[in-house]
C-alpha positions as CSV (number, residue, x, y, z in Angstrom):
1,M,-33.5,23.5,28.9
2,S,-31.1,21.4,31.1
3,A,-29.9,18.0,29.9
4,T,-30.4,14.8,31.8
5,V,-27.3,12.7,32.4
6,T,-27.6,8.9,32.3
7,T,-24.9,6.3,32.8
8,A,-26.2,3.2,31.1
9,E,-25.2,2.4,27.6
10,P,-28.2,1.5,25.5
11,P,-27.9,-1.7,23.5
12,H,-27.4,-1.6,19.7
13,P,-30.0,-4.1,18.5
14,A,-30.2,-5.2,14.9
15,A,-32.8,-3.1,13.1
16,P,-34.9,-5.3,10.8
17,D,-34.4,-4.7,7.2
18,G,-38.1,-4.9,6.5
19,P,-39.8,-5.6,3.2
20,A,-38.6,-3.1,0.5
21,R,-42.1,-2.3,-0.7
22,S,-43.0,-0.8,2.6
23,R,-40.5,2.0,2.1
24,S,-40.4,4.9,-0.2
25,L,-38.1,4.9,-3.2
26,P,-35.6,7.4,-1.7
27,A,-35.5,5.4,1.5
28,R,-35.0,2.2,-0.4
29,F,-31.9,3.5,-2.1
30,A,-30.5,5.6,0.8
31,R,-28.2,3.0,2.2
32,P,-27.0,1.6,-1.1
33,A,-26.1,5.2,-2.2
34,A,-24.4,5.8,1.2
35,A,-22.4,2.6,0.7
36,V,-21.1,3.7,-2.6
37,L,-20.4,7.2,-1.3
38,S,-18.5,5.8,1.7
39,G,-16.2,3.9,-0.7
40,L,-15.7,7.0,-2.9
41,L,-14.7,9.0,0.2
42,I,-12.2,6.4,1.2
43,Y,-10.8,6.4,-2.3
44,G,-10.6,10.2,-2.2
45,S,-8.2,10.0,0.8
46,F,-5.6,8.3,-1.5
47,P,-2.9,10.1,-3.5
48,P,-2.4,12.0,-5.7
49,R,-4.8,13.9,-3.5
50,T,-3.6,15.0,0.0
51,L,-7.2,14.7,1.4
52,W,-6.2,11.9,3.9
53,W,-9.0,13.1,6.3
54,L,-11.7,12.0,3.8
55,A,-11.2,8.5,5.2
56,L,-12.8,9.5,8.4
57,P,-16.2,10.5,7.1
58,G,-15.9,7.6,4.7
59,F,-15.7,5.1,7.7
60,A,-18.4,7.1,9.5
61,L,-20.8,6.8,6.6
62,L,-19.9,3.1,6.2
63,A,-20.9,2.6,9.9
64,W,-24.2,4.3,9.3
65,T,-24.8,2.1,6.3
66,L,-24.0,-1.2,8.0
67,Y,-25.0,-1.0,11.6
68,G,-28.2,-2.8,12.3
69,R,-28.1,-4.7,9.0
70,R,-28.5,-8.4,8.8
71,F,-25.9,-10.6,7.0
72,R,-27.3,-10.6,3.5
73,A,-28.0,-6.8,3.5
74,A,-24.5,-6.1,5.0
75,L,-22.9,-8.3,2.4
76,G,-24.6,-6.4,-0.5
77,L,-24.0,-3.0,1.0
78,G,-20.4,-3.9,1.7
79,Y,-19.9,-5.0,-1.9
80,L,-21.2,-1.6,-3.1
81,A,-18.8,0.1,-0.8
82,G,-15.9,-2.0,-2.0
83,L,-16.8,-1.1,-5.6
84,G,-17.0,2.6,-4.8
85,F,-13.6,2.4,-3.3
86,L,-11.7,0.0,-5.5
87,L,-13.1,0.7,-9.0
88,P,-11.6,4.2,-9.1
89,L,-8.5,3.2,-7.0
90,L,-7.5,0.5,-9.4
91,H,-8.5,2.1,-12.7
92,W,-4.8,2.2,-13.7
93,T,-4.7,-1.6,-14.0
94,G,-6.5,-1.4,-17.3
95,T,-4.3,1.3,-18.8
96,E,-2.7,-0.9,-21.4
97,V,-4.7,-4.1,-21.4
98,G,-8.3,-2.7,-21.4
99,P,-11.1,-2.7,-18.9
100,G,-11.3,-6.5,-18.4
101,P,-8.5,-6.9,-15.8
102,W,-9.4,-3.7,-14.0
103,L,-13.1,-4.7,-13.6
104,G,-12.2,-8.3,-12.7
105,L,-9.7,-7.3,-10.1
106,A,-11.9,-4.6,-8.5
107,A,-14.9,-7.1,-8.5
108,L,-12.8,-9.8,-6.8
109,E,-11.2,-7.5,-4.2
110,A,-14.6,-5.9,-3.4
111,V,-15.7,-9.4,-2.2
112,F,-13.2,-9.1,0.7
113,V,-14.7,-5.7,1.6
114,A,-18.2,-7.2,1.4
115,L,-17.2,-10.0,3.8
116,T,-15.5,-7.5,6.1
117,A,-18.8,-5.5,6.1
118,T,-20.7,-8.4,7.5
119,G,-18.3,-8.4,10.4
120,I,-18.7,-4.7,10.9
121,A,-22.5,-5.1,10.9
122,A,-22.2,-7.8,13.6
123,A,-19.8,-5.6,15.6
124,G,-22.4,-2.8,15.5
125,R,-24.5,-4.8,18.0
126,L,-21.8,-4.8,20.7
127,P,-20.7,-2.2,23.3
128,L,-17.6,-0.3,22.2
129,R,-18.6,-1.0,18.6
130,P,-16.0,1.4,17.0
131,L,-13.3,-0.7,18.5
132,W,-14.6,-4.0,17.2
133,A,-15.5,-2.6,13.8
134,A,-12.0,-1.1,13.3
135,A,-10.4,-4.4,14.2
136,V,-12.6,-6.2,11.8
137,W,-11.5,-3.9,9.0
138,I,-7.9,-4.7,9.7
139,L,-8.7,-8.4,9.8
140,G,-10.2,-8.0,6.3
141,E,-7.1,-6.2,5.1
142,A,-4.9,-8.9,6.5
143,V,-6.8,-11.6,4.7
144,R,-6.9,-9.6,1.4
145,A,-3.1,-9.2,1.7
146,R,-2.6,-13.0,1.7
147,I,-5.2,-14.6,-0.7
148,P,-5.6,-15.4,-3.4
149,F,-2.3,-16.0,-5.2
150,G,-0.2,-14.4,-2.4
151,G,-2.7,-11.6,-1.8
152,F,-3.1,-8.0,-3.0
153,P,-2.5,-5.4,-0.2
154,W,-2.9,-2.4,-2.5
155,G,-5.4,0.0,-1.1
156,K,-4.6,-0.7,2.6
157,I,-6.0,2.3,4.5
158,A,-2.5,3.1,5.8
159,F,-1.2,3.8,2.3
160,G,-3.5,6.9,2.0
161,Q,-2.1,8.5,5.2
162,A,1.3,9.7,4.2
163,D,0.3,13.3,4.8
164,G,-2.0,12.6,7.8
165,V,-1.7,13.2,11.5
166,F,-1.8,9.4,12.2
167,L,1.4,8.7,10.2
168,P,3.8,8.4,13.2
169,L,1.8,5.4,14.4
170,A,3.4,3.5,11.5
171,A,6.6,3.5,13.5
172,V,4.8,1.9,16.5
173,G,2.8,-0.9,14.9
174,G,3.3,-0.7,11.1
175,T,0.5,-0.4,8.6
176,P,-2.0,-2.5,10.6
177,L,-1.9,-0.1,13.6
178,L,-1.9,3.0,11.3
179,G,-4.9,1.7,9.4
180,F,-6.7,0.7,12.7
181,A,-6.3,4.2,14.1
182,V,-7.8,5.7,10.9
183,A,-10.8,3.3,11.0
184,L,-11.3,3.7,14.7
185,C,-11.4,7.4,14.4
186,G,-13.8,7.2,11.5
187,F,-16.2,4.8,13.3
188,G,-15.8,7.0,16.4
189,L,-16.9,10.0,14.4
190,H,-20.1,8.1,13.5
191,E,-20.6,7.4,17.2
192,A,-20.1,11.1,18.0
193,V,-22.7,12.1,15.5
194,H,-25.1,9.4,16.6
195,Q,-24.9,10.5,20.2
196,F,-25.3,14.2,19.2
197,L,-28.5,13.4,17.3
198,A,-29.7,11.2,20.2
199,Y,-29.2,14.1,22.5
200,R,-31.1,16.5,20.2
201,A,-34.0,14.1,20.3
202,S,-34.1,13.2,24.0
203,R,-32.0,15.9,25.7
204,T,-30.3,13.1,27.7
205,V,-26.6,12.5,27.8
206,P,-25.7,8.8,28.3
207,R,-22.2,8.9,29.8
208,G,-21.0,5.6,28.5
209,P,-21.7,6.0,24.8
210,V,-20.5,9.6,24.9
211,A,-17.2,8.5,26.5
212,V,-16.8,5.8,23.9
213,A,-17.4,8.3,21.1
214,A,-15.0,10.8,22.5
215,A,-12.3,8.2,23.2
216,T,-12.5,6.6,19.8
217,V,-12.1,9.9,18.1
218,L,-9.5,11.5,20.3
219,V,-7.2,8.5,21.2
220,P,-6.1,7.8,17.6
221,V,-5.3,11.5,17.1
222,L,-3.4,11.8,20.4
223,G,-1.7,8.5,19.7
224,G,-0.3,9.9,16.4
225,L,0.9,13.0,18.2
226,A,2.5,10.9,21.0
227,A,4.3,8.7,18.5
228,S,5.9,11.7,16.8
229,P,9.2,11.4,18.7
230,L,9.8,8.1,17.0
231,V,10.0,9.9,13.7
232,S,13.5,11.2,13.0
233,D,15.7,12.0,10.1
234,A,18.9,12.4,12.2
235,P,21.9,10.3,10.9
236,Q,23.0,7.5,13.1
237,N,25.6,6.0,10.8
238,G,26.7,9.1,8.9
239,T,25.4,10.0,5.5
240,A,25.7,8.7,1.9
241,T,25.4,10.6,-1.3
242,V,23.0,8.6,-3.5
243,A,22.1,9.1,-7.2
244,A,18.8,7.8,-8.6
245,I,18.6,7.6,-12.4
246,Q,15.4,7.9,-14.4
247,G,16.3,7.2,-18.0
248,N,12.7,7.4,-19.3
249,V,11.1,5.2,-21.9
250,P,10.1,5.8,-25.6
251,R,6.5,6.9,-25.8
252,A,5.6,5.0,-28.9
253,G,6.7,3.9,-32.3
254,L,9.3,1.3,-31.5
255,E,8.9,-2.4,-31.9
256,F,9.4,-4.3,-28.6
257,N,13.1,-5.4,-29.0
258,A,14.2,-1.9,-30.1
259,Q,12.3,-0.3,-27.2
260,R,14.1,-2.5,-24.7
261,R,17.4,-1.4,-26.1
262,A,16.2,2.2,-26.1
263,V,15.4,2.0,-22.4
264,L,18.8,0.6,-21.6
265,D,20.5,3.3,-23.7
266,N,18.5,6.0,-21.9
267,H,19.7,4.9,-18.5
268,V,23.3,4.6,-19.7
269,N,23.2,8.0,-21.3
270,R,21.7,9.7,-18.3
271,T,24.3,8.1,-16.1
272,L,27.1,9.3,-18.4
273,Q,25.6,12.8,-18.3
274,L,25.6,12.7,-14.5
275,A,29.3,11.7,-14.7
276,A,30.0,14.7,-16.8
277,D,28.1,17.0,-14.4
278,V,30.1,15.6,-11.5
279,A,33.3,16.2,-13.4
280,A,32.2,19.8,-14.2
281,G,31.3,20.4,-10.5
282,K,27.6,20.8,-11.2
283,E,26.7,17.8,-9.1
284,P,28.3,16.2,-6.0
285,R,30.0,12.8,-6.6
286,P,27.6,10.0,-5.5
287,D,28.8,7.1,-3.5
288,F,26.6,4.8,-5.6
289,V,23.9,4.9,-8.3
290,L,20.5,3.2,-8.3
291,W,18.8,2.3,-11.5
292,P,15.1,1.3,-11.8
293,E,13.5,-2.1,-12.2
294,N,13.6,-3.1,-15.9
295,S,16.3,-0.6,-16.7
296,S,17.9,-3.4,-18.7
297,D,15.2,-5.7,-20.1
298,I,18.0,-7.2,-22.2
299,D,19.8,-9.9,-20.2
300,P,23.3,-8.5,-19.7
301,Y,24.6,-12.0,-18.9
302,R,23.6,-13.2,-22.4
303,N,24.0,-10.0,-24.4
304,A,27.5,-8.7,-24.8
305,D,26.3,-5.2,-25.9
306,A,24.2,-4.7,-22.8
307,Y,27.1,-5.9,-20.6
308,A,29.5,-3.5,-22.3
309,L,27.1,-0.5,-22.0
310,I,26.4,-1.1,-18.3
311,S,30.1,-1.6,-17.6
312,Q,30.9,1.7,-19.5
313,A,28.4,3.6,-17.3
314,A,29.8,2.1,-14.1
315,R,33.4,2.8,-15.1
316,T,32.6,6.4,-16.2
317,I,30.7,7.3,-13.0
318,G,33.3,5.4,-11.0
319,V,31.0,4.0,-8.4
320,P,28.8,0.8,-8.1
321,I,25.4,0.8,-9.8
322,S,22.4,-1.3,-8.8
323,V,20.9,-2.4,-12.1
324,G,17.4,-3.7,-12.7
325,A,17.6,-6.5,-15.3
326,V,15.5,-9.2,-16.7
327,V,17.5,-12.5,-16.7
328,T,16.4,-15.1,-19.2
329,P,18.0,-18.5,-18.8
330,D,18.0,-21.0,-21.7
331,T,15.2,-22.9,-20.1
332,G,12.8,-22.4,-17.2
333,P,11.4,-19.2,-15.7
334,M,12.9,-15.8,-15.9
335,F,14.1,-13.6,-13.0
336,N,13.4,-10.0,-12.2
337,R,16.9,-9.3,-10.8
338,Q,18.8,-6.4,-9.2
339,I,22.5,-6.7,-10.0
340,L,25.3,-4.9,-8.1
341,W,27.5,-3.7,-10.9
342,D,31.0,-2.9,-9.7
343,P,33.0,-0.4,-11.9
344,R,36.0,-2.8,-11.9
345,R,34.6,-6.3,-11.4
346,G,31.3,-6.0,-13.3
347,P,28.3,-7.9,-12.0
348,T,28.7,-9.3,-8.4
349,A,25.8,-9.6,-5.9
350,T,22.2,-10.2,-7.0
351,Y,18.7,-10.0,-5.6
352,D,15.8,-11.7,-7.3
353,K,12.3,-10.2,-6.8
354,R,10.4,-12.4,-4.3
355,V,6.9,-11.1,-4.6
356,I,5.9,-11.4,-8.3
357,Q,2.6,-10.2,-9.7
358,P,0.0,-12.8,-10.6
359,F,-1.2,-12.4,-14.2
360,G,1.6,-9.9,-14.8
361,E,4.9,-11.6,-14.1
362,Y,3.4,-15.1,-13.9
363,L,0.2,-16.7,-15.1
364,P,-1.7,-18.8,-12.5
365,L,-4.4,-21.1,-13.9
366,R,-2.7,-20.8,-17.3
367,S,-4.9,-23.4,-19.1
368,L,-8.1,-21.6,-17.9
369,V,-6.7,-18.2,-18.9
370,R,-5.7,-19.6,-22.3
371,W,-9.3,-20.9,-22.8
372,I,-10.8,-17.5,-21.8
373,S,-8.2,-15.2,-23.5
374,P,-5.7,-16.9,-25.8
375,G,-4.2,-13.6,-26.7
376,Y,-3.4,-12.7,-23.1
377,A,-2.0,-16.1,-22.4
378,E,0.3,-15.7,-25.4
379,M,1.4,-12.3,-24.2
380,V,2.6,-13.8,-20.8
381,R,4.3,-16.8,-22.5
382,R,7.1,-17.3,-19.9
383,D,6.7,-16.9,-16.1
384,F,9.0,-15.2,-13.8
385,S,10.4,-17.1,-10.8
386,R,10.4,-16.0,-7.2
387,G,13.6,-15.2,-5.5
388,T,14.4,-16.8,-2.1
389,K,17.0,-14.5,-0.5
390,T,16.7,-11.2,1.3
391,G,18.0,-8.3,-0.7
392,V,20.7,-6.2,1.0
393,F,23.5,-4.8,-1.1
394,D,26.8,-3.4,0.2
395,L,27.2,-0.4,-2.0
396,A,30.4,1.4,-1.2
397,G,30.1,0.5,2.5
398,T,26.4,1.4,2.8
399,K,23.9,-1.4,3.4
400,V,21.0,-0.8,1.0
401,G,17.8,-2.9,1.4
402,L,15.9,-3.8,-1.8
403,A,12.2,-4.1,-2.3
404,T,11.4,-4.2,-6.0
405,C,8.3,-2.2,-7.0
406,Y,5.2,-4.3,-6.1
407,E,7.1,-5.7,-3.1
408,A,6.7,-2.3,-1.3
409,A,3.1,-3.1,-0.7
410,F,3.9,-6.2,1.4
411,D,4.8,-5.5,5.1
412,W,7.2,-8.5,5.4
413,A,9.1,-7.8,2.2
414,V,10.3,-4.4,3.3
415,R,10.8,-5.2,6.9
416,D,13.0,-8.2,6.1
417,S,15.8,-6.1,4.6
418,V,15.8,-3.8,7.5
419,V,16.0,-6.6,10.0
420,H,19.0,-7.9,8.0
421,G,20.9,-4.7,8.5
422,A,19.7,-2.2,5.8
423,Q,20.7,1.4,6.6
424,M,18.4,2.7,3.8
425,I,16.0,1.2,1.3
426,S,15.8,1.2,-2.5
427,V,12.5,0.6,-4.2
428,P,13.4,0.2,-7.9
429,S,10.3,0.4,-10.0
430,N,8.9,0.4,-13.5
431,N,5.5,2.2,-13.8
432,A,5.7,3.0,-17.6
433,T,3.0,0.4,-18.4
434,F,0.5,2.5,-16.4
435,G,1.1,5.8,-18.2
436,R,0.2,9.0,-16.3
437,S,-2.3,7.3,-14.0
438,E,-2.5,7.6,-10.2
439,M,-0.6,4.4,-9.8
440,T,2.8,5.9,-9.4
441,Y,1.5,8.4,-6.8
442,Q,-0.2,5.6,-4.9
443,Q,3.1,3.6,-4.8
444,L,5.1,6.7,-3.8
445,A,2.8,7.1,-0.8
446,M,3.5,3.5,0.2
447,D,7.2,4.3,0.1
448,R,6.7,7.3,2.3
449,V,4.8,5.2,4.9
450,R,7.6,2.6,4.7
451,A,10.2,5.3,5.4
452,V,8.4,6.2,8.7
453,E,7.5,2.6,9.6
454,H,11.2,1.6,9.6
455,S,12.9,5.0,10.1
456,R,14.9,4.6,6.9
457,T,15.7,6.8,3.9
458,V,13.8,5.4,0.9
459,V,15.0,6.0,-2.6
460,V,12.6,5.2,-5.5
461,P,14.3,5.1,-8.9
462,V,11.6,4.6,-11.6
463,T,12.0,4.2,-15.3
464,S,9.5,6.9,-16.3
465,G,8.7,8.6,-13.0
466,V,7.9,9.6,-10.4
467,S,11.4,8.9,-9.0
468,A,12.0,10.3,-5.5
469,I,14.3,10.5,-2.5
470,I,12.4,10.2,0.8
471,E,13.9,10.9,4.2
472,P,13.1,8.7,7.3
473,D,10.3,11.1,8.4
474,G,8.4,10.6,5.1
475,T,9.4,13.9,3.6
476,I,10.2,13.9,-0.2
477,V,13.4,15.9,-0.6
478,R,13.9,15.4,-4.3
479,Q,11.6,14.1,-7.1
480,T,11.3,14.0,-10.9
481,G,8.4,14.6,-13.2
482,M,6.8,11.8,-15.3
483,F,8.1,10.7,-18.7
484,T,11.2,12.8,-18.5
485,P,14.9,11.8,-18.0
486,G,16.5,12.9,-14.8
487,A,19.0,12.2,-12.1
488,L,18.4,12.8,-8.4
489,V,21.5,13.3,-6.2
490,A,21.2,13.9,-2.5
491,K,23.0,13.3,0.7
492,V,20.8,11.1,2.9
493,P,21.0,10.0,6.5
494,L,21.8,6.4,7.3
495,R,20.2,4.8,10.3
496,S,20.5,1.4,12.1
497,S,18.1,1.6,15.0
498,L,14.9,-0.5,14.8
499,T,11.5,1.1,15.4
500,P,8.9,-0.8,17.5
501,A,7.1,-1.6,14.3
502,T,10.2,-3.2,12.8
503,R,10.9,-5.2,16.0
504,L,7.3,-6.4,16.4
505,G,6.8,-7.4,12.8
506,A,3.4,-9.1,12.3
507,L,2.5,-9.1,16.0
508,P,0.3,-5.9,15.9
509,E,-1.7,-7.3,13.0
510,A,-2.1,-10.6,14.8
511,L,-3.3,-8.9,18.0
512,L,-5.8,-6.8,16.1
513,A,-7.0,-9.9,14.2
514,A,-7.5,-11.6,17.6
515,V,-9.5,-8.6,18.8
516,A,-11.7,-8.8,15.7
517,L,-12.3,-12.6,16.1
518,A,-13.1,-12.1,19.8
519,G,-15.7,-9.4,18.9
520,L,-17.2,-11.6,16.1
521,G,-17.4,-14.5,18.5
522,W,-19.2,-12.3,21.1
523,A,-21.6,-11.1,18.5
524,V,-22.4,-14.5,17.2
525,A,-22.9,-15.9,20.7
526,G,-25.2,-13.0,21.5
527,A,-27.2,-13.6,18.3
528,V,-27.6,-17.3,19.2
529,R,-28.8,-16.5,22.7
530,T,-31.3,-14.0,21.4
531,R,-32.7,-16.5,18.9
532,R,-33.0,-19.2,21.5
533,A,-34.8,-16.8,23.9
534,A,-37.2,-15.8,21.1
535,N,-37.9,-19.4,20.5
536,G,-38.7,-20.1,24.1
537,G,-35.3,-21.7,24.9
């Protein structure tokens, strides 16, 4: 049988939700179940799995769930999708403190997904709906990355794509463009399936919708391939031999102060062992050494023993060390600080972490938290303060940008050091609190995306693992295991050119947000006109 070709694109009207009692039980729960499954598929695309492509059917199923739904239904279905995604993704947040913070954080962040879902449902009534829907998703991520308490960008779709074909787009427009490409392809996949099923039913091929489906699936993939030349690990400013130390942490059995000293001892001893290996010709001599965040939770400015131990390690290895320390003034807040420790002069330059974790490194709404959970408020008795200066250390002639742990999730925090001349990036981290959970792998994937986004080597020293050395193309060249001491030494390329993503900064995100707002305005205006027409003007 021959197919009839038509050119008009049929409208996408809102399908009425209808009274629940008029539907069978399976039909009543089909969309809620699909919403949860869509979230689970998107979660499945994140590390430690390398199933990046699961995000595509996840978005396709989300489109099927939301298109044609009214505001209230879309809000509820979106919340279920958000829980399906974020509950398993953020499970690690309750590793040491119980399920309360995990459930509360996932429930709060799922609200943003729910609100985004209402925009996607509205976009489903427009022509070119995959385009508008994908832009709305990025708008939702942008809002979630900024509020409340400075935002929580963990779980941006881009961070699940370190092994995907779309990754080179990070060098073009950063994580917003990378995430947009994934969402667009996923929503386009729904459009392709929708048009195929429509063809099966009517044997007609509407050219417009078919072209939209094909374009929204293929353009993101082709865009990723076209951006591949921007990804390079070729040295532009020579190379540097870097060492990343993972001292490890005691597993259990030590009271708090003794454990802090044990962690410092571990990093000193592993550095001394590296110095012995260098002297024996087993390892190349590094140009500088990177220690993790919290490698000295004892303030070396106030504690003579800690100062002496770090100085001993620096003198023995004979090169500068970037030390992660907790600095505790007599009064006021503490500082999560990176200290450049010179083998001859001792502590010199410093960088204070600028993005600190709410309810972890400082306690917002302290009086309310104390009323709800006095024990937790007592545990976070003293807040950390935010730093104000960009972190770029000159380590033996190499400009090393600093983004401490949680800061790697924030676009601006990483870009800032590159704009200020960083030839490579260090992400000192402490993941020991989260055990053997997926957290460390999720963060490592972020660091891989950042390497491609800014075309820089990224070195990730972690107290307990996984530490890694990542080349500018996102490839991990060296890495440790978890909860084991280690030292990674590698010669890495230094680069100074700026990718389009680095140059553009927040502009791609702003443009996509503008596209989303334009689409939402169009949808709302259309709904108002339809209602007026139904009411006789």
